[in-house]
N, C-alpha and C positions, 0 to 999 in steps of 0.2 A: 572867115577866113578864105585867101586868095589860094588859085592852083600852084603858085609859088609857095606858098606856105606848105601844101601839102606835098607836093615834090620834095622840100627841103626836109619834112616830116620825115617822110618815104626815106631817102636816102640816110639819113641818121638812123633808122631803125635796121637796116638792111645792112649798114657797115658793120654792124656787131656779128650779122651771120655768118660761118664761113663758106667760102668760094665752093664750089662745085658745079664746074662746067657741064655743059652737056656731053662731052667728051669723054669724060669720068663718069659719068652714069650711065653712056653707053656701055663703056668698058664693064662695068661693075656689075650691070644687068647681064651682061650676055655672060658674064662668070656664074650669077646666081641662076642663069637658066641652063646653062648647062650642067650646073650642078641637080638643078631639079631633075635634068631631062635623064641625068646618070650618064653623061659623060663622062664627068669629074668625081672624084671624091670631097666630101667635104671638105676634110682636112686637107688637101692638096688645093682647092679652092682657095683656101681659106690664110694658106701659105703664099700663093701667088698673089691674092689680094693683099696681103697684109706686106709684103715686100715690096709691089708696085707702091702702094702706099709711103712707105718708105721714102724708096727711089724718087720719087717727084716731090717728096718733102722737101727732102735737101736740096736736089737741082733746085727747087725754088727761093731757098734761102742765098744758094750760092749766086743765083741771079741776081736777087736784091743785093747781096753786098757787093757784086758790080756793078749793079746802077747806082750805088751809094759812092764805089770809087768813083767812077767817071763824074759824078755830080762834085767829087770832092768833099764829101760830110760824113762817108762811110769808111769803113776799115777792111780792111783784107784780114784773112789767116794770121798774117804776119804781123807780130806788133812794131809798131812805129815808135823809133828812138829819139829821143831830144839829144840834140846836138853834145858832144863830149866836151868840156872843158878839161882844158889842160892844167893839172897841176905841176906848182913850180917856183 
């Protein structure tokens, strides 16, 4: 087994894991710390965390769609229409 094989195996295994950048870890960790310290009630912290997750997820989907459109392979929210034939 070579170092290249190990790197390829690690990339293949980690590609199935959800991405969780450090910025998100800091945000959600801070939110949890505020809840434990009593600065926020848990329903409020849950609502903030859930809303943030949903908004960031949708923003990521839109970014991916825009990137696909720029590459010419993706679709936007509008359906593409085939050229219309004239009947007659």
